C-alpha positions as a LaTeX table, in Angstrom:
\begin{tabular}{lrrr}
\hline
Residue & $x$ (\AA) & $y$ (\AA) & $z$ (\AA) \\
\hline
Unk1 & $-67.63$ & $-65.23$ & 89.47 \\
Unk2 & $-66.55$ & $-68.74$ & 89.96 \\
Unk3 & $-68.82$ & $-69.59$ & 93.11 \\
Unk4 & $-66.23$ & $-71.77$ & 94.88 \\
Unk5 & $-67.58$ & $-74.23$ & 97.60 \\
Unk6 & $-67.18$ & $-72.52$ & 101.33 \\
Unk7 & $-65.61$ & $-75.31$ & 103.57 \\
Unk8 & $-66.26$ & $-74.49$ & 107.02 \\
Unk9 & $-63.59$ & $-76.19$ & 109.40 \\
Unk10 & $-64.56$ & $-77.28$ & 113.06 \\
Unk11 & $-63.17$ & $-75.13$ & 116.12 \\
Unk12 & $-61.95$ & $-77.07$ & 119.20 \\
Unk13 & $-64.73$ & $-78.83$ & 119.85 \\
Unk14 & $-64.73$ & $-80.73$ & 116.39 \\
Unk15 & $-68.17$ & $-80.29$ & 115.90 \\
Unk16 & $-69.21$ & $-79.62$ & 112.31 \\
Unk17 & $-70.69$ & $-75.91$ & 111.75 \\
Unk18 & $-74.39$ & $-75.32$ & 111.94 \\
Unk19 & $-74.50$ & $-73.54$ & 108.28 \\
Unk20 & $-78.11$ & $-72.96$ & 108.47 \\
Unk21 & $-77.59$ & $-70.21$ & 110.74 \\
Unk22 & $-75.14$ & $-68.51$ & 108.24 \\
Unk23 & $-78.11$ & $-67.16$ & 106.26 \\
Unk24 & $-76.38$ & $-64.32$ & 104.39 \\
Unk25 & $-74.47$ & $-67.34$ & 102.72 \\
Unk26 & $-77.43$ & $-69.16$ & 101.73 \\
Unk27 & $-76.73$ & $-68.86$ & 97.97 \\
Unk28 & $-73.23$ & $-70.25$ & 98.45 \\
Unk29 & $-72.41$ & $-73.84$ & 98.07 \\
Unk30 & $-71.20$ & $-75.05$ & 101.55 \\
Unk31 & $-69.93$ & $-77.81$ & 103.39 \\
Unk32 & $-68.65$ & $-78.71$ & 106.76 \\
Unk33 & $-67.35$ & $-81.88$ & 108.55 \\
Unk34 & $-66.55$ & $-83.15$ & 112.01 \\
Unk35 & $-62.83$ & $-83.33$ & 113.31 \\
Unk36 & $-61.20$ & $-86.85$ & 113.77 \\
Unk37 & $-61.16$ & $-87.93$ & 117.12 \\
Unk38 & $-58.08$ & $-88.57$ & 119.46 \\
Unk39 & $-55.39$ & $-86.77$ & 116.92 \\
Unk40 & $-52.73$ & $-84.72$ & 118.58 \\
Unk41 & $-51.02$ & $-83.36$ & 115.26 \\
Unk42 & $-52.13$ & $-80.41$ & 113.29 \\
Unk43 & $-50.69$ & $-82.19$ & 110.19 \\
Unk44 & $-53.03$ & $-85.02$ & 110.64 \\
Unk45 & $-55.83$ & $-82.76$ & 110.73 \\
Unk46 & $-54.95$ & $-81.17$ & 107.48 \\
Unk47 & $-54.61$ & $-84.36$ & 105.89 \\
Unk48 & $-58.28$ & $-85.09$ & 106.87 \\
Unk49 & $-59.26$ & $-81.69$ & 105.58 \\
Unk50 & $-57.49$ & $-82.37$ & 102.38 \\
Unk51 & $-59.56$ & $-85.43$ & 101.85 \\
Unk52 & $-62.63$ & $-83.68$ & 102.35 \\
Unk53 & $-61.85$ & $-81.13$ & 99.52 \\
Unk54 & $-60.39$ & $-83.71$ & 97.28 \\
Unk55 & $-63.72$ & $-83.67$ & 95.06 \\
Unk56 & $-63.81$ & $-79.92$ & 94.82 \\
Unk57 & $-62.85$ & $-77.93$ & 91.65 \\
Unk58 & $-62.31$ & $-74.64$ & 93.81 \\
Unk59 & $-62.91$ & $-73.96$ & 97.43 \\
Unk60 & $-62.33$ & $-71.33$ & 100.27 \\
Unk61 & $-61.43$ & $-72.40$ & 103.59 \\
Unk62 & $-63.12$ & $-70.76$ & 106.47 \\
Unk63 & $-61.63$ & $-71.92$ & 109.75 \\
Unk64 & $-62.64$ & $-70.88$ & 113.25 \\
Unk65 & $-59.96$ & $-70.62$ & 116.08 \\
Unk66 & $-58.55$ & $-74.22$ & 116.30 \\
Unk67 & $-60.42$ & $-74.97$ & 112.53 \\
Unk68 & $-58.18$ & $-71.83$ & 111.68 \\
Unk69 & $-54.74$ & $-73.45$ & 112.61 \\
Unk70 & $-56.05$ & $-76.49$ & 110.63 \\
Unk71 & $-56.88$ & $-74.49$ & 107.49 \\
Unk72 & $-53.60$ & $-72.74$ & 107.79 \\
Unk73 & $-51.84$ & $-75.91$ & 107.59 \\
Unk74 & $-53.61$ & $-76.96$ & 104.28 \\
Unk75 & $-53.17$ & $-73.54$ & 102.76 \\
Unk76 & $-49.35$ & $-73.38$ & 103.20 \\
Unk77 & $-49.34$ & $-76.75$ & 101.15 \\
Unk78 & $-50.27$ & $-74.24$ & 98.38 \\
Unk79 & $-53.24$ & $-76.69$ & 97.15 \\
Unk80 & $-54.29$ & $-75.85$ & 93.44 \\
Unk81 & $-57.93$ & $-75.46$ & 93.99 \\
Unk82 & $-58.14$ & $-73.17$ & 97.07 \\
Unk83 & $-59.45$ & $-69.77$ & 95.90 \\
Unk84 & $-59.26$ & $-68.15$ & 99.34 \\
Unk85 & $-58.93$ & $-68.38$ & 103.15 \\
Unk86 & $-60.84$ & $-67.08$ & 105.72 \\
Unk87 & $-59.39$ & $-67.26$ & 109.56 \\
Unk88 & $-61.37$ & $-66.08$ & 112.55 \\
Unk89 & $-59.92$ & $-65.96$ & 115.82 \\
Unk90 & $-57.06$ & $-68.00$ & 114.37 \\
Unk91 & $-53.50$ & $-68.26$ & 115.19 \\
Unk92 & $-49.93$ & $-69.36$ & 113.27 \\
Unk93 & $-48.56$ & $-70.79$ & 116.70 \\
Unk94 & $-49.73$ & $-71.46$ & 120.08 \\
Unk95 & $-50.91$ & $-68.04$ & 121.19 \\
Unk96 & $-50.32$ & $-68.96$ & 124.72 \\
Unk97 & $-47.17$ & $-67.51$ & 125.95 \\
Unk98 & $-47.27$ & $-67.56$ & 129.67 \\
Unk99 & $-45.10$ & $-70.56$ & 130.91 \\
Unk100 & $-47.68$ & $-71.26$ & 133.85 \\
Unk101 & $-50.63$ & $-71.57$ & 131.33 \\
Unk102 & $-48.90$ & $-74.04$ & 129.07 \\
Unk103 & $-48.14$ & $-76.14$ & 132.13 \\
Unk104 & $-51.91$ & $-75.90$ & 132.99 \\
Unk105 & $-53.29$ & $-76.73$ & 129.73 \\
Unk106 & $-50.99$ & $-79.90$ & 129.55 \\
Unk107 & $-52.16$ & $-80.90$ & 133.18 \\
Unk108 & $-55.62$ & $-79.80$ & 132.09 \\
Unk109 & $-55.43$ & $-82.23$ & 129.06 \\
Unk110 & $-54.50$ & $-85.13$ & 130.81 \\
Unk111 & $-57.59$ & $-84.96$ & 133.13 \\
Unk112 & $-60.72$ & $-87.57$ & 132.62 \\
Unk113 & $-63.84$ & $-88.52$ & 133.71 \\
Unk114 & $-65.81$ & $-86.08$ & 136.28 \\
Unk115 & $-62.58$ & $-83.93$ & 136.43 \\
Unk116 & $-62.56$ & $-83.39$ & 132.59 \\
Unk117 & $-66.63$ & $-82.72$ & 132.74 \\
Unk118 & $-66.76$ & $-80.55$ & 135.95 \\
Unk119 & $-63.48$ & $-78.79$ & 136.07 \\
Unk120 & $-61.49$ & $-78.90$ & 132.77 \\
Unk121 & $-64.84$ & $-77.93$ & 130.51 \\
Unk122 & $-65.81$ & $-75.20$ & 133.24 \\
Unk123 & $-62.18$ & $-73.57$ & 133.02 \\
Unk124 & $-62.30$ & $-74.05$ & 129.16 \\
Unk125 & $-65.55$ & $-72.30$ & 128.82 \\
Unk126 & $-64.47$ & $-69.29$ & 131.31 \\
Unk127 & $-61.45$ & $-68.50$ & 129.02 \\
Unk128 & $-63.90$ & $-68.60$ & 125.84 \\
Unk129 & $-66.16$ & $-66.14$ & 127.73 \\
Unk130 & $-66.61$ & $-62.35$ & 126.43 \\
Unk131 & $-68.59$ & $-59.74$ & 127.86 \\
Unk132 & $-70.27$ & $-59.22$ & 124.42 \\
Unk133 & $-71.74$ & $-62.72$ & 124.32 \\
Unk134 & $-75.44$ & $-61.81$ & 125.32 \\
Unk135 & $-75.82$ & $-59.42$ & 122.52 \\
Unk136 & $-75.43$ & $-61.14$ & 119.28 \\
Unk137 & $-78.19$ & $-62.70$ & 117.34 \\
Unk138 & $-77.78$ & $-65.97$ & 119.48 \\
Unk139 & $-77.24$ & $-65.22$ & 123.19 \\
Unk140 & $-74.29$ & $-67.41$ & 124.68 \\
Unk141 & $-73.03$ & $-67.94$ & 128.03 \\
Unk142 & $-70.25$ & $-70.31$ & 129.46 \\
Unk143 & $-72.84$ & $-73.09$ & 130.34 \\
Unk144 & $-73.77$ & $-73.36$ & 126.33 \\
Unk145 & $-69.91$ & $-73.48$ & 125.74 \\
Unk146 & $-69.42$ & $-76.37$ & 128.17 \\
Unk147 & $-72.41$ & $-78.04$ & 126.85 \\
Unk148 & $-71.00$ & $-77.79$ & 123.41 \\
Unk149 & $-68.01$ & $-79.82$ & 124.47 \\
Unk150 & $-69.91$ & $-82.43$ & 126.42 \\
Unk151 & $-72.07$ & $-83.27$ & 123.43 \\
Unk152 & $-69.33$ & $-83.14$ & 120.94 \\
Unk153 & $-65.61$ & $-83.76$ & 122.57 \\
Unk154 & $-64.31$ & $-86.91$ & 124.41 \\
Unk155 & $-62.06$ & $-86.06$ & 126.97 \\
Unk156 & $-59.16$ & $-88.12$ & 124.97 \\
Unk157 & $-59.65$ & $-85.69$ & 122.00 \\
Unk158 & $-59.73$ & $-82.65$ & 124.05 \\
Unk159 & $-56.29$ & $-83.70$ & 125.32 \\
Unk160 & $-54.86$ & $-84.53$ & 121.83 \\
Unk161 & $-55.86$ & $-81.08$ & 120.62 \\
Unk162 & $-54.36$ & $-79.70$ & 123.36 \\
Unk163 & $-51.03$ & $-80.96$ & 122.39 \\
Unk164 & $-51.62$ & $-80.40$ & 118.74 \\
Unk165 & $-51.88$ & $-76.59$ & 120.05 \\
Unk166 & $-49.13$ & $-76.57$ & 121.68 \\
Unk167 & $-46.68$ & $-77.89$ & 118.97 \\
Unk168 & $-48.33$ & $-76.10$ & 116.09 \\
Unk169 & $-46.12$ & $-73.53$ & 114.27 \\
Unk170 & $-46.77$ & $-72.29$ & 110.83 \\
Unk171 & $-45.39$ & $-68.77$ & 111.30 \\
Unk172 & $-42.22$ & $-68.82$ & 109.19 \\
Unk173 & $-44.72$ & $-70.44$ & 106.31 \\
Unk174 & $-47.14$ & $-68.10$ & 105.97 \\
Unk175 & $-45.65$ & $-66.09$ & 103.00 \\
Unk176 & $-46.53$ & $-69.40$ & 100.95 \\
Unk177 & $-50.38$ & $-68.50$ & 100.94 \\
Unk178 & $-50.96$ & $-66.33$ & 97.96 \\
Unk179 & $-54.66$ & $-66.59$ & 97.85 \\
Unk180 & $-56.88$ & $-63.54$ & 99.18 \\
Unk181 & $-57.35$ & $-63.83$ & 102.83 \\
Unk182 & $-59.71$ & $-62.33$ & 105.50 \\
Unk183 & $-58.53$ & $-62.32$ & 108.82 \\
Unk184 & $-61.83$ & $-62.21$ & 110.80 \\
Unk185 & $-61.05$ & $-60.90$ & 114.23 \\
Unk186 & $-63.52$ & $-60.47$ & 117.64 \\
Unk187 & $-63.02$ & $-56.95$ & 119.18 \\
Unk188 & $-62.51$ & $-59.15$ & 122.50 \\
Unk189 & $-60.59$ & $-62.20$ & 122.65 \\
Unk190 & $-58.75$ & $-63.10$ & 126.02 \\
Unk191 & $-57.95$ & $-66.67$ & 124.95 \\
Unk192 & $-56.18$ & $-65.98$ & 121.78 \\
Unk193 & $-54.87$ & $-62.31$ & 122.14 \\
Unk194 & $-54.26$ & $-59.49$ & 119.58 \\
Unk195 & $-50.64$ & $-60.45$ & 118.56 \\
Unk196 & $-51.96$ & $-63.54$ & 116.89 \\
Unk197 & $-54.09$ & $-61.76$ & 114.55 \\
Unk198 & $-50.84$ & $-59.15$ & 113.73 \\
Unk199 & $-48.74$ & $-62.49$ & 113.09 \\
Unk200 & $-51.20$ & $-63.56$ & 110.55 \\
Unk201 & $-51.69$ & $-60.12$ & 108.97 \\
Unk202 & $-48.28$ & $-59.33$ & 108.58 \\
Unk203 & $-47.12$ & $-62.82$ & 107.46 \\
Unk204 & $-49.78$ & $-63.39$ & 104.89 \\
Unk205 & $-49.16$ & $-61.36$ & 101.58 \\
Unk206 & $-52.75$ & $-60.86$ & 100.45 \\
Unk207 & $-54.13$ & $-60.57$ & 104.05 \\
Unk208 & $-56.86$ & $-58.04$ & 105.40 \\
Unk209 & $-58.23$ & $-57.88$ & 108.82 \\
Unk210 & $-61.86$ & $-57.17$ & 109.85 \\
Unk211 & $-62.41$ & $-56.56$ & 113.43 \\
Unk212 & $-66.17$ & $-57.12$ & 114.52 \\
Unk213 & $-67.05$ & $-54.80$ & 117.19 \\
Unk214 & $-68.25$ & $-56.11$ & 120.17 \\
Unk215 & $-67.62$ & $-59.63$ & 119.80 \\
Unk216 & $-66.01$ & $-61.98$ & 121.30 \\
Unk217 & $-64.06$ & $-65.53$ & 120.57 \\
Unk218 & $-67.27$ & $-67.24$ & 120.20 \\
Unk219 & $-68.81$ & $-64.89$ & 117.49 \\
Unk220 & $-69.14$ & $-67.43$ & 115.14 \\
Unk221 & $-71.83$ & $-68.87$ & 117.59 \\
Unk222 & $-73.31$ & $-65.45$ & 119.10 \\
Unk223 & $-73.43$ & $-63.42$ & 116.22 \\
Unk224 & $-73.53$ & $-66.08$ & 112.87 \\
Unk225 & $-75.31$ & $-63.32$ & 110.90 \\
Unk226 & $-72.65$ & $-60.92$ & 111.32 \\
Unk227 & $-70.14$ & $-63.22$ & 110.86 \\
Unk228 & $-71.45$ & $-64.61$ & 107.87 \\
Unk229 & $-71.91$ & $-60.93$ & 106.52 \\
Unk230 & $-68.35$ & $-60.34$ & 106.68 \\
Unk231 & $-67.30$ & $-63.68$ & 105.11 \\
Unk232 & $-69.99$ & $-62.85$ & 102.31 \\
Unk233 & $-68.65$ & $-59.50$ & 101.72 \\
Unk234 & $-65.15$ & $-61.06$ & 101.34 \\
Unk235 & $-66.30$ & $-63.30$ & 99.08 \\
Unk236 & $-68.09$ & $-60.73$ & 96.77 \\
Unk237 & $-65.13$ & $-58.00$ & 96.88 \\
Unk238 & $-62.45$ & $-60.77$ & 95.89 \\
Unk239 & $-64.80$ & $-61.91$ & 93.09 \\
Unk240 & $-64.21$ & $-65.40$ & 93.99 \\
\hline
\end{tabular}
Protein backbone atom coordinates (compact mmCIF):
# COMPACT_ATOMS: atom_id res chain seq x y z
CA UNK A 1 0.00 0.00 0.00
CA UNK A 2 1.51 3.31 -1.10
CA UNK A 3 -0.37 5.52 1.39
CA UNK A 4 -1.12 8.49 -0.91
CA UNK A 5 -2.09 11.87 0.48
CA UNK A 6 -5.81 12.53 0.65
CA UNK A 7 -6.43 16.03 -0.72
CA UNK A 8 -9.81 17.46 0.30
CA UNK A 9 -11.27 20.00 -2.13
CA UNK A 10 -13.71 22.53 -0.62
CA UNK A 11 -17.38 22.90 -1.42
CA UNK A 12 -19.10 26.06 -2.73
CA UNK A 13 -18.36 27.93 0.49
CA UNK A 14 -14.65 27.76 -0.32
CA UNK A 15 -13.76 26.88 3.28
CA UNK A 16 -11.04 24.29 4.00
CA UNK A 17 -12.28 21.00 5.38
CA UNK A 18 -12.12 20.30 9.10
CA UNK A 19 -10.17 17.06 8.75
CA UNK A 20 -10.17 16.56 12.53
CA UNK A 21 -13.74 15.28 12.22
CA UNK A 22 -12.71 12.54 9.79
CA UNK A 23 -11.52 10.21 12.53
CA UNK A 24 -11.62 6.95 10.48
CA UNK A 25 -8.97 8.55 8.24
CA UNK A 26 -6.74 9.71 11.09
CA UNK A 27 -3.86 7.45 10.03
CA UNK A 28 -3.76 8.80 6.48
CA UNK A 29 -1.73 11.79 5.29
CA UNK A 30 -4.22 14.56 4.57
CA UNK A 31 -4.30 18.14 3.40
CA UNK A 32 -6.91 20.67 2.38
CA UNK A 33 -7.02 24.21 1.01
CA UNK A 34 -9.15 27.33 0.69
CA UNK A 35 -10.61 28.09 -2.71
CA UNK A 36 -9.37 31.27 -4.41
CA UNK A 37 -11.81 34.18 -4.24
CA UNK A 38 -13.68 35.81 -7.09
CA UNK A 39 -12.93 33.06 -9.64
CA UNK A 40 -15.71 32.34 -12.15
CA UNK A 41 -14.12 29.47 -14.11
CA UNK A 42 -13.70 25.84 -13.01
CA UNK A 43 -10.48 25.48 -15.00
CA UNK A 44 -8.88 28.24 -12.94
CA UNK A 45 -9.92 26.47 -9.74
CA UNK A 46 -8.37 23.29 -11.17
CA UNK A 47 -5.15 25.23 -11.81
CA UNK A 48 -5.10 26.25 -8.13
CA UNK A 49 -5.68 22.63 -7.10
CA UNK A 50 -2.86 21.49 -9.40
CA UNK A 51 -0.52 23.89 -7.61
CA UNK A 52 -1.68 22.52 -4.26
CA UNK A 53 -0.72 18.94 -5.19
CA UNK A 54 2.41 19.73 -7.23
CA UNK A 55 4.77 18.53 -4.48
CA UNK A 56 3.00 15.21 -3.88
CA UNK A 57 4.31 11.91 -5.24
CA UNK A 58 0.86 10.35 -5.09
CA UNK A 59 -2.53 11.63 -4.03
CA UNK A 60 -6.27 10.94 -3.96
CA UNK A 61 -8.58 13.86 -4.65
CA UNK A 62 -11.67 14.03 -2.44
CA UNK A 63 -14.03 16.68 -3.76
CA UNK A 64 -17.34 17.62 -2.20
CA UNK A 65 -20.16 19.19 -4.29
CA UNK A 66 -18.59 22.18 -6.08
CA UNK A 67 -15.24 20.76 -5.02
CA UNK A 68 -16.11 17.50 -6.77
CA UNK A 69 -16.47 19.43 -10.03
CA UNK A 70 -13.05 21.02 -9.43
CA UNK A 71 -11.49 17.62 -8.66
CA UNK A 72 -13.10 16.26 -11.80
CA UNK A 73 -11.65 19.12 -13.86
CA UNK A 74 -8.15 18.21 -12.70
CA UNK A 75 -8.70 14.46 -13.05
CA UNK A 76 -9.67 14.69 -16.74
CA UNK A 77 -6.24 16.23 -17.37
CA UNK A 78 -4.85 12.79 -16.39
CA UNK A 79 -2.16 13.98 -13.96
CA UNK A 80 0.60 11.42 -13.45
CA UNK A 81 0.47 11.33 -9.64
CA UNK A 82 -3.31 10.94 -9.25
CA UNK A 83 -4.00 7.57 -7.61
CA UNK A 84 -7.74 7.80 -6.98
CA UNK A 85 -10.77 10.05 -6.99
CA UNK A 86 -13.69 10.54 -4.61
CA UNK A 87 -16.64 12.65 -5.77
CA UNK A 88 -19.34 13.34 -3.19
CA UNK A 89 -22.57 15.11 -4.07
CA UNK A 90 -20.83 15.99 -7.31
CA UNK A 91 -21.67 16.62 -10.94
CA UNK A 92 -20.03 16.68 -14.38
CA UNK A 93 -22.18 19.58 -15.59
CA UNK A 94 -24.59 22.03 -13.98
CA UNK A 95 -27.22 19.74 -12.38
CA UNK A 96 -29.90 22.44 -12.45
CA UNK A 97 -31.99 21.79 -15.56
CA UNK A 98 -34.92 24.12 -14.85
CA UNK A 99 -34.65 27.30 -16.98
CA UNK A 100 -36.42 29.20 -14.21
CA UNK A 101 -33.89 28.09 -11.59
CA UNK A 102 -30.97 28.89 -13.90
CA UNK A 103 -32.34 32.40 -14.30
CA UNK A 104 -32.84 32.63 -10.54
CA UNK A 105 -29.26 31.45 -9.93
CA UNK A 106 -27.89 34.20 -12.16
CA UNK A 107 -30.02 36.81 -10.40
CA UNK A 108 -29.07 35.60 -6.92
CA UNK A 109 -25.40 35.59 -7.87
CA UNK A 110 -25.54 39.32 -8.62
CA UNK A 111 -26.95 40.39 -5.25
CA UNK A 112 -24.70 42.06 -2.69
CA UNK A 113 -24.82 43.49 0.82
CA UNK A 114 -27.89 42.82 2.99
CA UNK A 115 -29.70 41.16 0.08
CA UNK A 116 -26.89 38.62 -0.17
CA UNK A 117 -26.70 37.99 3.57
CA UNK A 118 -30.44 37.95 4.30
CA UNK A 119 -31.99 36.65 1.08
CA UNK A 120 -29.46 34.76 -1.06
CA UNK A 121 -27.91 32.78 1.75
CA UNK A 122 -31.28 31.83 3.23
CA UNK A 123 -32.45 30.55 -0.16
CA UNK A 124 -29.22 28.64 -0.67
CA UNK A 125 -29.29 27.14 2.83
CA UNK A 126 -32.84 25.95 2.23
CA UNK A 127 -31.84 24.21 -1.01
CA UNK A 128 -28.95 22.50 0.79
CA UNK A 129 -31.22 21.13 3.52
CA UNK A 130 -32.33 17.54 4.03
CA UNK A 131 -34.77 15.89 6.46
CA UNK A 132 -31.81 13.83 7.73
CA UNK A 133 -29.58 16.74 8.74
CA UNK A 134 -30.31 16.35 12.46
CA UNK A 135 -29.56 12.61 12.54
CA UNK A 136 -25.81 12.51 12.07
CA UNK A 137 -22.76 12.79 14.28
CA UNK A 138 -23.03 16.60 13.97
CA UNK A 139 -26.65 17.77 14.02
CA UNK A 140 -27.14 20.41 11.33
CA UNK A 141 -29.74 22.93 10.22
CA UNK A 142 -30.25 25.75 7.72
CA UNK A 143 -28.88 28.33 10.12
CA UNK A 144 -25.56 26.47 10.30
CA UNK A 145 -25.36 26.28 6.51
CA UNK A 146 -26.02 30.01 6.24
CA UNK A 147 -23.39 30.74 8.90
CA UNK A 148 -20.85 28.65 6.98
CA UNK A 149 -21.23 31.03 4.05
CA UNK A 150 -21.38 34.16 6.16
CA UNK A 151 -18.05 33.18 7.71
CA UNK A 152 -16.28 32.09 4.54
CA UNK A 153 -17.87 33.34 1.33
CA UNK A 154 -17.90 36.95 0.11
CA UNK A 155 -20.85 37.81 -2.11
CA UNK A 156 -18.51 38.39 -5.04
CA UNK A 157 -17.10 34.86 -4.70
CA UNK A 158 -20.57 33.36 -4.34
CA UNK A 159 -21.62 35.10 -7.57
CA UNK A 160 -18.45 34.08 -9.41
CA UNK A 161 -18.93 30.44 -8.40
CA UNK A 162 -22.51 30.53 -9.68
CA UNK A 163 -21.12 31.53 -13.08
CA UNK A 164 -18.55 28.72 -12.88
CA UNK A 165 -21.25 26.13 -12.15
CA UNK A 166 -23.46 27.35 -14.98
CA UNK A 167 -20.67 27.10 -17.54
CA UNK A 168 -18.79 23.93 -16.53
CA UNK A 169 -19.38 20.70 -18.44
CA UNK A 170 -17.01 17.73 -18.30
CA UNK A 171 -19.51 15.10 -19.42
CA UNK A 172 -17.71 14.31 -22.69
CA UNK A 173 -14.33 13.95 -20.95
CA UNK A 174 -15.27 11.50 -18.20
CA UNK A 175 -13.76 8.61 -20.13
CA UNK A 176 -10.31 10.11 -19.61
CA UNK A 177 -10.43 9.26 -15.91
CA UNK A 178 -8.70 5.89 -15.54
CA UNK A 179 -8.02 5.85 -11.78
CA UNK A 180 -10.33 4.09 -9.29
CA UNK A 181 -13.23 6.42 -8.52
CA UNK A 182 -15.75 6.46 -5.70
CA UNK A 183 -19.01 8.30 -6.26
CA UNK A 184 -20.34 9.02 -2.79
CA UNK A 185 -24.03 9.92 -2.90
CA UNK A 186 -26.44 11.02 -0.17
CA UNK A 187 -29.83 9.32 -0.19
CA UNK A 188 -31.63 12.69 -0.25
CA UNK A 189 -30.25 15.51 -2.38
CA UNK A 190 -32.76 18.02 -3.71
CA UNK A 191 -29.98 20.37 -4.84
CA UNK A 192 -28.08 17.97 -7.12
CA UNK A 193 -30.62 15.26 -7.95
CA UNK A 194 -30.17 11.61 -8.95
CA UNK A 195 -29.17 12.14 -12.59
CA UNK A 196 -25.81 13.75 -11.74
CA UNK A 197 -24.53 10.61 -10.01
CA UNK A 198 -25.78 8.43 -12.89
CA UNK A 199 -23.83 10.51 -15.43
CA UNK A 200 -20.65 10.14 -13.38
CA UNK A 201 -21.20 6.43 -12.75
CA UNK A 202 -21.81 5.63 -16.41
CA UNK A 203 -19.12 7.94 -17.77
CA UNK A 204 -16.11 7.13 -15.58
CA UNK A 205 -14.72 3.68 -16.51
CA UNK A 206 -13.56 2.57 -13.03
CA UNK A 207 -16.28 4.24 -10.98
CA UNK A 208 -18.45 2.68 -8.34
CA UNK A 209 -21.18 4.36 -6.34
CA UNK A 210 -21.95 4.12 -2.64
CA UNK A 211 -25.18 5.67 -1.39
CA UNK A 212 -25.15 6.68 2.27
CA UNK A 213 -28.59 6.00 3.68
CA UNK A 214 -30.46 8.76 5.52
CA UNK A 215 -28.05 11.53 4.55
CA UNK A 216 -28.46 14.78 2.61
CA UNK A 217 -26.28 17.08 0.53
CA UNK A 218 -24.48 18.37 3.63
CA UNK A 219 -23.48 14.84 4.66
CA UNK A 220 -19.81 15.74 4.92
CA UNK A 221 -20.79 18.11 7.73
CA UNK A 222 -23.60 16.09 9.33
CA UNK A 223 -22.09 12.60 9.09
CA UNK A 224 -18.30 13.12 9.02
CA UNK A 225 -17.50 9.72 10.53
CA UNK A 226 -19.85 7.84 8.21
CA UNK A 227 -18.47 9.79 5.27
CA UNK A 228 -14.86 9.14 6.28
CA UNK A 229 -15.53 5.43 6.79
CA UNK A 230 -16.76 5.19 3.20
CA UNK A 231 -13.61 6.92 1.96
CA UNK A 232 -11.41 4.70 4.16
CA UNK A 233 -13.14 1.57 2.79
CA UNK A 234 -12.49 2.78 -0.75
CA UNK A 235 -8.80 3.48 -0.09
CA UNK A 236 -8.40 0.07 1.54
CA UNK A 237 -10.38 -1.87 -1.10
CA UNK A 238 -8.40 -0.30 -3.92
CA UNK A 239 -5.09 -0.89 -2.07
CA UNK A 240 -4.18 2.77 -2.45
